[in-house]
N, C-alpha and C positions, 0 to 999 in steps of 0.2 A: 504494500500500500504506500503510495507516494506521500511524502511529508511536505505538502505545499502549504505555506503560510502567506497571508497577505499583510503587507506592511504599509505604513504611511509616513510621509515627511511633510512638515509645514515650514515653508520659507515665507517669512512674513515681514511686513514693514512696521515701523514704530508708529504707534497711535498717538503718543503724547502723554500717556499716563498708565500707571500699573494696572488699575482695575480694568480699563477697556482692553488692555493688552491680554490679560488673562481671559476675558470674555471672548475675544477674538479666537484664541486658541481652543477654548471650549467649543465654540461653534464649529471650528475645523474638525475637532475630534468627533463631534456628533455626525458630521458629514462623512468622515472617513468610516465610521461605524456603519452608516447606511450603505456604503460601498463594499462592506464586508471585511474591512481591515481588522486584524487581530492584534496589531501593536502600532504604536505611533511615537515618533520622535519630534520633540520641539527643539527650537534653535538655542544656541548658547545664551545664557542669562535671559530666558525667553520673555519674562514679564517686564523687562526694563529696556532702556536704550543701551547701546554699547558705550558706556561712559568712560572707558579706558583711554579714549582719545585725549582726555584731560586728566589732571590730578587735582581732585577736589573732594574733601572729606564729606561733603553733603551727600554723596552717592553711597556712603556707608548705610544710609537709611534704607537701602534696598535689601539689606541682609535679613535673613530669617534662620531660625533653627530648622534643622532637618534631622528627624522627621516631625519634630514637635512644633512646627510653625504652621501658620494658617494656609499657606499655599500647598504644602504637602497634603494637608487634610482635604483641601479642595480637589487636589489631583486624585486622591484616593476615592473620593465621591464620584469624580468623573469616570474613573476606571470602572466602578460598580455600575454606573449608568450605561456605559458604552460596551462593557465586556471586553475591553482592550487592555493589553499591557501598555503602560505609559512611561516614557522616559522624559522627565521634566528637569531641564538644567536651570539651576537657581544660584543665587548669591547667598552662601551659607555663613552663619556665625557659629563659631565653635561652641559646643554646648557646655564646655568646661572652663573656657577662658574668654572673658569679654575682651573685645577688640582684636580678636584673631579671626580672620575671614578666609573663605575658600571659594573657588569657582567649582561648583559641584553639580553632578547629575544624579538625580534620585530615580530609582526604578520602582514602579508600582505594578503589582500583579493585576490580572484581569478581575479578580474578586475584591480589589481594593487593598490587599495586603501590601504593606511597605516591605520591599525585599532588601533594600540596601542602597548604598550610594558609592560613587566614585568621585574623588577629588582630583582636579587637574594637576598633573605632576610637573609639567614643564611650563614655566611662567616667563613670558618675554618681557623685555623692558627696553623698548626702542621708540622712536618718534611715532606717535599715533597709537601705540600699544603699551601704555604705561601700566602694565598689569602688576608689577611688584608693589606698586603703591596700594593696590587693592587686595591682593591675594597672597596667602602663604602657599608654598608648594604642597601638593597633596602628600599624605602620609599613610595611605591605606592600601598601597599596592595596586594590583590589577585584578580586582575581583570579577568573577563570572557568576551569574545568577541563573538558576534553572527554573523555567516555567513549564507549563503544560505544552507550550507550542515550540519552545526553543531555549537554547542556552545563550544568554546575552552578556556581552562585555561592553564597556564604554570607554571612550577616549574623548578628549575635548580640544578642539581647535589646534593651537600651537603644538600640542602633543603629536599631531600627525607627522611632524617633521622628524620624529624620532622612532626608528624601527624597533628599538628594544622593547618598549611597552606593547607595541602591536604584536610582537612575537610572544611576549608573556601572556597576553590574552588568549592566543591560540594554544599555548601550552597548558593554560588553565581550563581549556575545554570550550571556548567560545565558538558558536556556530554563526552568530550574527554580532557584529560590532557596530555600535551606534556612535557617530562622531558629529556632534553639533559644533557649529563655528560661527564666528563673526569676522569676516575677512573682506577688506576693501581692495579695490583695484590697485594694480601696481606690481611690485616685484614678484609676489608669490602667486599671481593668478595662474600662470602656466603650470605651477606645481599642483594646483587643485585637481587636475586631470591625470596626474601621475601618482601621487603619493598614496591616496586611499586605495586606488586600484592595485597598486604594488603591494600594499599590506594584504589585500584580499588574495592575491596570487601567492605571495610568499608564505602565507599561513593557512590557506585553504578554507576561508570563511567568507560569508557575505558581509558587505559593508553598506550601511545607510548613512549618508552624510548630508548635512544641511549647511547652507550659507544664507545669511540674511539678504534682503533686497532693499533698495531705496537709499535715499540720502538722509542722514540723521542730523539734527541741529548741531551736534558737537563736532561733526566730521568735515573734512575738506574734500572728501571723495565719497563715492557711493559703494555700497555692498553689491556684489555682482551675482548673487544667487547661484544658479547652476547646480542645485542640489540633485543628488542622484542615489540610486541603489546600483551596486555592482555585484556580480557573482564571484565564486572562488576562482574563476578563470580571468577575472579582471574585466569582464564585459559588462557594459551598461545594461540595465534592465529597462528597456523602453527609452523614451526620450529623457534627456536631462532637463532640469528646471529652467525656467526663463531667466534671462540676465537682468531683468528690471521689474517684472511683475510678481506680486504675491501669488503663491500657488500651493495647492494640495496635491502631492504626488502619491499615488497608490499603485503598488506593484506586487506581483506574486513571486515568492521565493521558494524554489524547490530544494528543500534541505537535503534531499538525497544526494545532491551534487557535492556536498561537503565530503562525504565518504568517497564518492567516485573520483574526485580530484585528488584527495589525499592518497588514494590507492594508486593513482597514476604518477603523481609527483611525490616521491618519498622524501620530502624535505625534513620531516620530523625524524624518520629513521636515520637519515644520513647526517644529521646534525653532529657537531663535534664539540660539545661543551668543554671537554678536557683541553681543547686548543684555544679557548676564547678568553684566557686570563687577561689579555691586554684590554678587553672591552670593559672591564670593571675597574680599571685603574683611573684615579682622578686626573 
């Protein structure tokens, strides 16, 4: 029996406030459920603007506890309403230490159960991406969460430039890796069509990845969209997202392909961890 699951991605424009942004994503989730989607990914820091283009403490107000914050609870309710697994990227305040914040994705099961979270590991700090001002590097490793439909891993935006974490997710059993992003036009745009597909090929799993669209008030440039799903062979599943317009992308993923590809390309069998000492030197 084929293991085909239907997934959804939401590439969205900034509405101007948190509440309307959450409502917009809730509406997209309900539409995705009507189309038969079984899981959905929202974009990086989904309920806010991409504020890292400036350094201003007022944006700390977007932080919430995860899972004990209001948006996680709302996403749990949304999962119960739609019957979908939901990946909701949010701005997290550490539950044990005030003033410590993370760029985090929470995963909610289809029955509303909070499964866990991933904290962005690699934090950039360059012009237009002043993320070290807002986020501490993640400290929870590369967890993979098992649901009734698939085993999910998460990576976030700048992480995609680093193959080590992508490999760790594969070693931990991921069948689908979800990568939300907020990336503006310029130097890295051509990499958008290389890196995530390369992770899929090198590790034999599906990738669903999102980039925002539109021009936000804090930015000098616009986000270029082009969200997509790709399979373990690195091939796009259907058309990629628009470069300017908001879009709900719904695609079918045949998870049987994971085993087929891994049986063909024996990258896990032929790994040589005994020879990789140089990779973990500072």
